[in-house]
Structure formats: structure tokens, C-alpha cells
N, C-alpha and C positions, 0 to 999 in steps of 0.2 A: 703132615707135610713137613719136610726137612730141607735147611738151607743148601745142603749138598744135592739133593734131588733137584732143586730149582737150578743149580749151576750144572748140573748134567743136561738137563732139559735144555738150556739155552746153549750149550755147546753143540748138541744135538741139532738143535733147532737151525742155528747158522750154518749146519755143514751139511745138515740132511744125508748125513752117511753115519753109521753105527762105527762103523769099523775104524774110518777116520776121527770120529769123535773119541773113541776110546784110546787112541794112539795119542791124541793131544792131552786127553786128561790122565794118560798114564794108567790106566786100570785096565781090566781084564772084559773082553767083549760082552760075553755073557751077563758078567756082573752090571755093566751098564744097561743090558737091554732089561735085566731084572729090574732095576732102578726105576727105569722109564715106565716099566709096565705097572709097577706100584704106583707112581705117579698118576697113571692114567685110571687105576682101579680108586684111587681116593679121590679125584675130581669125577668119576662117572662117566667119562666121555673118554674118546681117543683123541689124541693129539696129532698123530700122524694118519696119513693113508700107507698102507704098506702093500706093495706089489713085489712079491718075491724078496730078493734083497734090495729092492729101491724102496726109499722111504721120502715121503714129502709132508710137508708141514700142513694141516687141512685148515678148515675155518676155526675150529675150537683152538687149535695149536697157536696160529696167529694172534687170536684175541689173548691167550694166556701169555706168550711171549713180551707182548706189548706191555703188559702188568707187569711180569717177571723183570722187565728190563727197567720199568720205572721205580720198582722198588731196590734194585740192585744200586740204582742211581742216588736214589735217597741214601741209603746206607753209605755210600761212598762219598756223598755230601756231608751226612753226620760225621765221618771219620773226620774230613777236613776240617768242619767246624771245631770239634772236639781237639785236634792237634792245634788248630790255630789259636784257642782259647788257652792251650797250655803252652803256648810259644814254641810248638815243636816244629811248625813248618818253615821256620827260618826264613818267611817272608818271601815266596815266590808268585811270581805273576805270569801266567801264558797269555801270549796276543798273537794273534793271527792278523796279518794286513795284506790288501791289494794295491796298496800305493807306498812302493819302496823308498821313494823320495823323502818321506819324513822320518825315517827309522832313525837314521845317523844324530840328526838334531834332537829329537823327542827322546829316544832313549837316553842319549848322552846326557842331556838336561836333567832326567827323571833320576838317572844312578848316581848322578852328583850331587843331588838333592836327597836321596835316599841310598846310602851306598851299602847298606846290608839287605838291600832288598835283591833277589835273585829273579832276571827276566829271562824268559825263554820265548822267541819270537819265530813266526813262521810266516812266509810269502805263499799266499794262497788265492785261489778263485772265489768268486762270491759263493759258488755253490758248495765249495769245500768248507767254508768259513762257516755257512748256515749249518751245515751237517756236524760241524766240530761244536758249535754253539749246543746245539740240541742233544748231542751226544754228552754234555758235561766234559769234554777235552780241553777246553780253552776256555780262561776267564773274561777274554775281550775280543773283539774284532774292529778294525778300524777300515772301513770302505767307503767307496765311492757311490755305491748305489744302497738304497735300504735294505735290511735283511727281514724280510716279512715271514714271521712266524707267531703262533699263538704263545710260544714259549720265551721269544725273543724279543727285548726291549731294544729300540733303535733311536740314540740321540743325534739330533743333528748338531755338529759342532761349528761349520762354517760353510758359506757359498764363495765359490770361485769361479771367475771369468775362465772360458778355455780359447786360446788364440789359435791360429796357423804360425807356423815358422818355416820361412823359404831359405832354399841356397843363397848366398850372398850377390850371385850373378842371374838370378831368376826375373823372368818378366814382371814380375810383381813386386820385386824387393824394394822398390822406391815408395810403394802404397802404404798407407796407413790403414786401410781397412778392405775388405774384401766382402762381396754377397758370397756365399758357401758354393753355390751354383756355378760359380766362374771358375772353380779348380775340378770341375767334374772328371775333366779329361787328364789330371795329373798323376802323378804315381805316389803313392803314400807311403811312408814309414811309420809302422804302428806297433802298439802292443799287440800281444797273443789274444788269440780268441779265448774267451773264458773269463778275462779280467774285466772288472767293472768299467775301466775305463775305456777299454775298446768297444763294449757292449753300448756303451754312452754315446762315442764319439761315430760308431756306424749308424745310431739311430740317428743322430744331425744329420749326417749324408742322404739317409732317407727321406728326412724332412724336406732336404734341398732338392730330391728327385733323382738321386744317383746313388749307385754302390760304389764304394771307393774300391781303386785299382790298388790293392795291398802289395807291394813290391817287395816289402821286407817286414816280418813282424818278430818282435823280441819282447824281453822283459825288464830291461836295463834301459832307464834312460838317457845315460851317457851314450851308450852306442846309437841309441835312435838319433840323439843331436848329433851325433859324428856323422852318421851316413848323410844328413841333411846338410851338413856343412860341406860334403864332398860332393854334394850336387845330385844325389841319387835319388832325390824325391821330396817332398813336403811332410810334415807331421803337424798333429793337433799337440798342442803343451798347454796344461794347466797354469793358471798364474803364479802358485807357490815353484812349480821348477821353472817357469821363466825368471822369476826374481833373482832365484838363486843362479841362475846359468846365463842373465843376460849379457854377460861380454863374450859368450861363446856362441849366442843365437840372437845376433843383434836385429836381423830382420823379423819382426814380429808384426802382424796384422789383425788389427781386430775384425770379429766376424760379426757384421750388422745383421745379417739376416741366414739361416733364425737365430736366434738367442741362444748362446752356446754357453752353459754353466754348468757345474757340479756341484754336489752338496756334500761335503765328509761328514760321516756320522761314526758314532760309537755305539756298538751293539754287546749286549751280553744276555745271558739266559736268566729270566726271573726263578728259576727252578735252581740254579747253582747258587752254592754260599759264597759271599764274599768275602773274602779274609780281609783284615786290616790294611795288608800290603796292598790288596786289590782296591779297597776303597781308597786309599791314599793316591793309587795310581789313577783312578778314576778321576778325581778332584784335581790332579796336577794334568791331564790330559786337556780337559775343560777349561783351564785358565791359560794353558799353554795355546790352545788354538785361539782364544780371545786375545792374544798376545800377536800372533803371527797373522791373523786376518785384519789386524791395524795395520801391520807392516805392508801386507798385499795393497790394501786400498791407497797407501801412500805412494806406492811405485804406480 
């Protein structure tokens, strides 16, 4: 069994098409077919079900593919570890987040403290971040929902209150608090579906006995705040966001029922090698959230 055989098998398994796989691998189709056949002969079982030109990964193939991909991931992690030990990785950290508000302050502070580290960040949904962690594509993700997987560690960083903000001339603008069911008929300005915060706030509304009427959904907190100020709807706002934008969103209401909070956490794969730079980032993030959680409590 050779490394090249496994790489060829992985490509065919993903595409389930010999011609397309041969084109992607830049080899002749007959050579690829022979390589797969030799691998199957070596294993003693067929890896694909064949019907004419159609091939489908079978039960044996699916089981073998899972092992092959784990092996390739271990090899990639070994390469990353060796490069890190040799000082060849130049300190790169890859991060995915579902909370855009924290990025400028967090990343700016980290890069000021560690100017030689390179950061690559992505804004993703919770499902996408989980897949990226499991596939070893990123070092960390920061999310407002736990990432649940046997291969993923999720460390809570802070818990913050979720408020409602309303337009200046809204009927509730002079109130300090509200029961969530009181706004069941309002139009909501919200995050896009798929993001952890949207899933969380939809769940709060369900607990209050209604489904929110989403007038507008987006992924930019400043846009959402601007639409609220224009009187186009009301919005859920976490304490971190409100603290930074209190001058633009003065009409904040505490939700007394149900309890509306979110816990922000840091997640990483326990199968992925964490470089020196990644370990520095982990320590920095934990300390950063300790500090800002204190600031949020003061406000």
C-alpha cells in the first residue's frame, strides 16, 4: 500500500467519478483505474460499487476513507509540528468567529503584543466552524454556542446579558425593562440565520411563546443598529456590543423574562497540533476576555 494510492483513492472517493478524478490529479484515466484496482486487491474487498461508468463509495470504501483522512490529517499535523519546532511557520494562527464585534479590539491587541505572528481570520456560521475544526483547517474558533464534537474542546470565556434596543420614539423607549412576550408583534432586525446569536435569540422568543417577525437580517452589527435608530424595528443586542455603541443605541431594555444571556467560548481540535504562536494566542484570548468581562459588569 503506497501513499500515492491512498491519495488517488481519496480523490476518487470524494468525486465518485474516475474521469473527473483523473483530470484533477492530472494523470491518465486508465492509470488511475489500475491504481484503484490494485488497492482493492491489496485490501481484499471492493471499495466502490460499479454500475457501468457510475461508481459509488460502498460500506468498505466509507470505512477506509475515514481512516485514510485521519492518516492524512496526522501527517499534516506532523508537518506543522516539525515546521514549528524548526521555526519555519513564522507564527501563523488561523481563527474563525461568529461574533464580528470582538475582532478589531481582540486582534489589534494581540498583534500589538505579538507583531511577528500572522493571523488569518474568517467570519463563519457555527456549523462551518465545527467542520473546519474537525477537518484541521483552523486553529481556533470563537463562538456564542458550544461546539459539540468528540474531537473538539470548547472553553467558556465569559457570559454576558442580552438586551433589547428600540428606536428613540418607540412606545417602550422610556422603559428600563421588558418581558419578552410584550414585543411579540414587533418587527425585528436580526443576524442572519445560521449564526449562533440568531439561533440563540430565536430560542429566547420561542421560550416567550412566539416566533419573531424578522423584518431584516444581516451580519453587520452597525447596520442592524442603524436600522433600529431609523425606526425600522427592534433588535437583540449583547452587552459587549451595547457597551461599545451605547451612545448610538441609548434605548436599552433589560429582558426580565426569560433570562437572556449568552456564553462566549473558545474551541479547538484536540487532534490538531497547536504551535507556539497558537498557544500564545490561547493564553491571550483567555486573559482578554477576563478583562472585558469586568468592563461589561461595570457598565
